[in-house]
Structure formats: structure tokens, C-alpha cells
C-alpha positions in Angstrom: 26.1 -34.4 14.9 28.0 -33.6 18.0 29.7 -35.5 20.8 30.4 -39.2 20.4 27.1 -40.2 18.9 26.6 -43.7 17.6 25.9 -44.6 14.0 22.9 -46.8 14.1 22.1 -48.9 11.0 19.2 -51.2 10.4 20.6 -54.8 9.8 19.2 -54.8 6.2 21.0 -51.6 5.4 24.3 -52.9 6.7 23.7 -56.2 4.7 23.2 -54.2 1.5 26.4 -52.2 2.0 28.4 -55.4 2.7 26.8 -57.3 -0.3 27.6 -54.4 -2.6 31.2 -54.1 -1.4 31.9 -57.8 -1.5 30.4 -58.1 -5.0 33.0 -55.7 -6.4 36.1 -57.0 -4.7 39.0 -56.6 -5.5 37.9 -53.1 -6.6 36.8 -50.4 -4.1 33.0 -50.1 -4.0 31.1 -47.0 -3.1 27.7 -45.5 -2.6 25.3 -43.5 -0.5 23.0 -44.2 2.4 19.8 -42.1 2.6 17.8 -41.4 5.8 14.1 -40.5 6.3 12.9 -37.4 8.1 13.5 -39.1 11.5 17.2 -39.7 10.6 16.7 -43.5 10.2 18.7 -45.0 7.3 16.2 -46.2 4.7 18.1 -46.8 1.4 21.4 -47.9 0.1 22.2 -46.4 -3.3 25.3 -48.1 -4.9 27.3 -45.8 -7.2 29.9 -47.0 -9.7 33.6 -46.5 -8.9 34.7 -44.8 -12.1 38.4 -45.5 -11.2 37.7 -49.3 -10.9 40.7 -49.4 -8.6 41.5 -51.6 -5.6 43.0 -48.6 -3.7 40.9 -45.5 -4.7 37.4 -44.6 -5.6 35.6 -41.8 -7.4 31.9 -41.9 -7.8 30.7 -41.9 -11.4 29.5 -38.3 -11.8 26.1 -38.9 -13.5 25.2 -41.7 -11.1 26.1 -39.6 -8.1 24.0 -36.7 -9.4 21.1 -39.1 -10.0 21.5 -40.6 -6.5 21.5 -37.2 -4.9 18.5 -36.1 -6.9 16.6 -39.3 -5.9 17.4 -38.5 -2.2 16.0 -35.0 -2.6 12.9 -36.2 -4.5 12.1 -38.8 -1.9 12.3 -36.2 0.9 15.3 -38.1 2.3 18.7 -36.7 3.6 22.2 -37.9 2.9 23.0 -40.1 5.9 26.4 -41.6 4.9 28.9 -42.1 2.1 30.3 -45.6 2.1 33.2 -47.3 0.4 35.3 -50.4 0.8 39.0 -51.0 1.4 39.5 -54.4 -0.2 43.2 -54.6 0.7 43.4 -52.8 4.0 41.7 -51.9 7.3 38.7 -49.6 7.4 40.7 -46.5 8.4 40.3 -43.3 6.3 43.3 -42.7 4.1 44.7 -39.2 3.5 42.8 -39.2 0.2 39.5 -40.2 1.9 40.0 -37.3 4.4 40.8 -34.7 1.6 37.8 -35.8 -0.4 35.3 -35.8 2.5 33.1 -33.0 0.9 30.0 -33.7 2.9 30.8 -33.1 6.6 27.1 -33.6 7.5 27.3 -37.2 6.3 29.0 -40.1 8.0 31.8 -41.9 6.3 31.4 -45.7 6.5 34.3 -47.8 5.4 34.2 -51.6 4.9 37.4 -53.4 5.4 37.5 -56.6 3.3 41.1 -57.6 3.8 39.8 -60.6 5.9 36.5 -62.2 6.8 34.4 -61.3 8.6 34.4 -57.8 7.1 35.1 -55.0 9.5 32.9 -51.9 9.2 33.7 -48.6 10.9 32.1 -45.2 10.9 33.6 -41.7 11.0 32.8 -38.1 11.0 35.2 -36.0 9.0 35.2 -32.2 9.5 37.8 -29.7 8.3 40.3 -32.5 7.9 39.8 -34.0 11.4 38.6 -37.5 11.7 36.4 -38.7 14.6 35.5 -42.4 14.8 31.9 -43.1 15.8 30.6 -46.4 17.3 28.7 -48.2 14.5 26.0 -50.6 15.6 23.1 -52.4 14.0 19.7 -52.0 15.7 20.0 -55.5 17.0 23.6 -55.6 18.2 25.7 -53.8 20.8 29.1 -54.2 19.1 30.8 -52.7 16.1 31.4 -54.6 12.9 29.4 -56.9 10.8 25.8 -57.8 11.8 24.9 -61.4 12.4 23.5 -63.3 9.4 
């Protein structure tokens, strides 16, 4: 990952992320996105937010471990870690930045404060945040895909 690359998501992957995040509102939702050998996202793996909080998330440890094991066993790679901000804009909080332990993975945040949801993508490296354009394969703009 270098430069100002785009985060390209298949529409069905974005839809799964949005559905999961909306289903847990008002709590923050979280999970992983896996990609195949070509780098194309192929799976959304929801993980329980063990904090069950509207303002913070922590992936349930056993589920996160199982999700990472599944990614390895399938021959996939970790593409992104996603979570929602049910009460605010999709901008990384200081906690999000401190807890970005996988610099090779994108951070995708879903803002659910209003509809339509706003989805933004980032790279976080050594405490620095770089926003990346997030698009679906069928659109040319950021944000939620068409129904």
C-alpha cells in the first residue's frame, strides 16, 4: 500500500458490512474483510463487540482468533478491519488510531449517525492516518453503494 490508492469493494461486500453494522445499532459493530490472492475482497467476517458499547469496540478474542485462522486456512489475507460509529461521523477516534495493530489492513468505518450511512476508508501507520478513496466496483464516488 503506497500513495493514494483506492479501496475497491465489491458491492456485495459493502452491503454485508452495512447490514451487519445497522443490525447492531446503537452498539458499535466490528469485523474483518478477507481478500483472495489477487487482493480482491471475498468475505466479510463479523466479530462480536465484547464491549457492547455505542462508542467503543473490542473484538471478542476467541472469535477474532477463529476469524484470523479461517483467513489463513482459506489462503486469504486480511484486507480490512471495519467498525461502525453509530453516533458520529466515520472518522478515526484517538482510540481507533492507538488500537490500529494491523498497518497492512485498511480501516473501514461506517458512520450511522444519519442515513444514508457514510463509509470511509483509511490507512493507519505509526499513528498517522491517511484517508483513502473508497469505491464499489460499480460506482465512482465514496459512500454507500446503490441498492
